[in-house]
N, C-alpha and C positions, 0 to 999 in steps of 0.2 A: 515413775516411768521405767520401763524396761527397754534398755538400749542394746541392740545386737551390733557388735562392732565389726562383724565380718559377713558381708553379703556381696554377692556378685550378680551381675545381670546375665544370668545363664539362659534366660528365656527371651532374649532380645528378638525383635521382629526380623523376618527374613531379609528385609532390605539391607540390614547391616552386613549380613553374611554375603549378600550379593555384591556389595561393594568390595569386601575382602577377596572374594573369588575373582573379581575384576582386577584387583591388584596383582594377585598371584598369576593370573593369565598373562598380564602385561610383563611380568618378570620372565616368562617363558617365550614371549613373542613381543619384541620391542616395537613392532609396527602397530600394535593395538593402541587405541587411544586410552588415556588415563580414565579410570572409572569416574562417573559423576558422583556427587555427594549422595549418601544413602537417602533413599526415599522412604520415609517412615512417617505415618500420620499419628496424631495424638490418640486416635481411637485404637490404632494398632498397639501403641505403647500401653494403653489401659488394658486391652485384652490380654497382653502378654504378662501382666502383673496380677490382674484380678483373679485369675485362675491358678496362680502359683504363689509367688512371694507374699502378696497381700492376703490371699486366702489362708495360707499357713500361719502367717503372723497373727491374724485375728483368731484363728482356732487355738493357737498355742499361748496367746496372751502377751505377745511382745508388741512394742509400740513404734519404735524408731530403729531403722537399720542404716548403718554406715555402709554406703553402697558404692561399688566400683565396677568397672567393666570385667567381663569374664576373664579370670586369671589365665586359664589354660589357652585362651585365644589371643593373649598378648603376643606370643610367639615372636619374640624379638629377633630370633635367628633367621626369620624369613626376610629376604630382600636386603635393602640397604637402609641407611639412616633416613633417607627421603621416604622410603616405604613406611618406616615406623612413625615418622612425624605425621603423615596423612592418616594412618590407622589410629594412632592415639587420639588425634584430634576428633576423628569421627566418633570413636567410642566415648570420649569424654563429653562431647556435645550431646550425645544421646543420654548419658547419665544426668546431665544438667536439665534436660527436658523432663526426665523422670522426677527429679527433685522439684521442678517448677509445678508439675501436675499434682504431686503428692508431697507438699512441703512438711506435713506433719509426720510423714512415714519414712522419708529417705533424706539422707545427707550425703553429699558426693565426696568420693575419693578418686584421685587421678591415676590413670595409667600414664607412665612416662614413655617417651619415644626412644628407649634405649636400643642400642644396636652393637653387636660384637665389634670391638676395636674402635668404636666411635667415642669422642669425648662427651662431656655431659652438658655442653652448651644448649643443645636442643631440649634436653630434659629440664634444665633450669628454666628455659623460656616457657615450656608448657606448664611447669609448676606455677610460674608467675601468672600465666593466663588463667589457669584453673582457679587460683585463689582470688585474683583481682577481678576477673570478669564473671566467673561461674560460681563463686562462693563456696568452693570445696574446703573440706576440713582436714584433709590428709592426702598422702600419696601411697601407692604401692611401689616398692623398690625391689627389683629383680636382681639378686646377687649373681645370677648366672644367665646373662642374655644369650649365651651360646646354645641353650636348650639341653643341658645335661653333660656338656663336655668341660665345663668349668675353666674357661680360658680367661676370665676376668680376674683382676686383682681382688684380694680379700676385702670385705667391707670396711676393714680397719686401715686400709692403705690410703695414702694421701691423694690418690687418684679421685677418691670420692669427696674430698674435703670441700670443693666448691659447692656441691649439692648440699652438704651438711651445713655450710654457712648460710645458705638460703633457707633451709629448714629452720635453723635457729632464728634467723631474721623474722620469719613468718610465724614462729612458734607452732610449727607443724610437725606432727609425728609421721613416721613411715611404718607401714606393715611390710615386713620382709616376706616377699612372696614370689617364688619362681613361677614359670609358666610351663608350657608343654615340654615334653622330653623328646628329643630326636636321637637319643642314645638308647639302643635296644636293651641295655642292661638295666635301665631305670624306668619302670612304669611311672607315669606322671604323678597320679594322685596317691598311689600306694607306696612309692619309694622316693621319687625325685622331690616331692613336696616335703616329706618328713626328713629326708637327708639334708635339705637346705635349711630347715628350721634348726636342726641339731648343729649343723656346720656353722651357722651364723653365731649361735651361742658360744661355741668354742673359740671362734675368732675374737669375739668380744672379751673373753676371759684373758686371752694372751696379748691384749693390746692396751695402750693408754688412751684410747679414743675418747673416753668420757672425762679424762683430765683435760683434753683439748676442747671438748664440747660438753661442759657440765650439764647443760639443759637439753641435750639431744635425746630424743625418745624413739624407741622402736617397739613395735608389737610383733612378737614371734607367734605365728598362728598355729593352728592344729594342736593346741595344747603344749606347744614347745617341742614337737617331735619326740625324740627319745629323752629329752632333758629331764623331765620330772622323774621318770623311771630310774634314771641313772644319776640322780642328784648327788648321791654320795661320791660317785666317781668324779663329778665335776668339782665338788668341794675339795676332794683329795688332789686332783690335778692342779687346781689353783694353789693349793698349799705346797705341793712338790715343786711347782714352777716359781715359787716366790711371789705369786700374785696376791692382790688383796682378796679377802674373803668375798664370796658371791654377794653377801649382804652389803658390803662396803664398796665393792668395785663395780657392780652391775645393776643392782635392783632399784637404784634410783632412776635408771634409764631404760630398763628392759622389762617388758610386760608380756603376758601370755593370755591367749583367749581360751575359751572352753569348747573348741571344736574337737571334742573327743566323744566318740559315738558309743559309749556304754557307761553305765553308772559306776562300775569299779574304777574305770579310768578317771572319771571326774572326781571321785572320792580321793584317789591318789594325788591328783593335781592339787586339790584344795588342802590336803594333808601336808604336802611337801613345800609348795610355793606359798609365800606370804600372801594373805588375802588382798593386801593393797596392790599386788601386782597381777591380779587376775581380772580380766574383762569378759563379760558374757559374750559369747559368739556362737553361731550355729553353722555358718556357711551354707545356709539354706536359700535357694535350692542349689546343691552343689555336687560334691564329690561322690556322696553316697545317697541315693534317692529312694532306696527301697524301704520296705517295712520289715522290722526284725521279727521273725516268727516266734521268738521266745517271749516277746512283750506285746506284740500286736500293734506297736507304734513305730513311726519312722525312726530310723537310726539317728537322723540329724535333729531330732527334737531334744536338744540338749537342755532346754529349760526344765523338762520333765525330770531329768537326772538330778539337777540341782535342787528342784523342789522336794525330791524324795529324801534329801540328806538331813532335813530338819534343822536347817541353819537358823541362827537368831536373826532378828530384823536388821541389825546393824551390818552384819556380814552380807546378807542378801542385798541391802542397799548399796554396799560397795561394789559387789560383783555386777549387779544389774544396772547401776546408774552412775554412782559417784566416781568410780575409777575411770569410766569412759569420759566423763566430763573433765577430769584432771588431765588425762592423756591427750584428749582432743579438745583443747580449750576454745577453739573456734566453734565447736558444736553448740554451745549454749546460746550464742547469739543467732546462729542459723536456725536453730530449732525453737528459739524463744523460751529457753529454760533458765532457771536460776541454779547456780552452782552451789551445792550443799557442801559445807565444810565439816 
């Protein structure tokens, strides 16, 4: 089986966005009523996927996608904690419906109702709901709910510990994933996303987080941002700072996906990062939707790049399936899979 660890519902039916627009309108005019729950039919869900994610998955030969709400639309900086609670719940409920309609194709990952300056109580409650009631297998964790202004504590700060305790209790991983940027200096998908991936890795290097939580697991998306390209820099910084080596200090807890949109980048990732720490991902349909004129294929067809590297069967099995089942242990039960060792 080929498992894509990084998919977002970027093609959600219009009813979801209508709900969001109603929320935003209410923030500008308090006299407006709260928007009704999104009105989306099963047929609308099917139509939104059959011509997009499912179509591409079938064409490219992938089987199961770990699927979450659209990352750029989380927009935790909009409104209040109450706004984020209602928005996260609406988005997660729609993901649950996708998974119910296509249980062989999708497994759910939760959006949390984070909000700048708010505590994590609401996020913990939504995590519990999504695991216990919706059967989700992971969460997306935004290290910067401010939308590009970085007003939150580092991911290694004790502020986050109550959430990490719940992740450990449920044996649940988090993908570190920011949302849209409201800072004009940082383009969302071209800068803010990759900045956050790189920043999270450096925060992990300089902390004792994984001594406190030995089984805590994070997936850093987009191939780890700048990390693989500057692997020597981070090894050297860890050494200069008197930190454990990357292998001993981080790589039992930190993993990378393959959302890198050219073959040389994928080759570098696999050459630098241990294979046991790499999960196949494409973020399809996502940040880059066009066709590369040099190849005639979509940029986000990352399976094609991996296939072209001539990897042995064991390496392919780790990247495409076994690593995902280790990092997302709830996935096997949800998808009816056996965990290979």
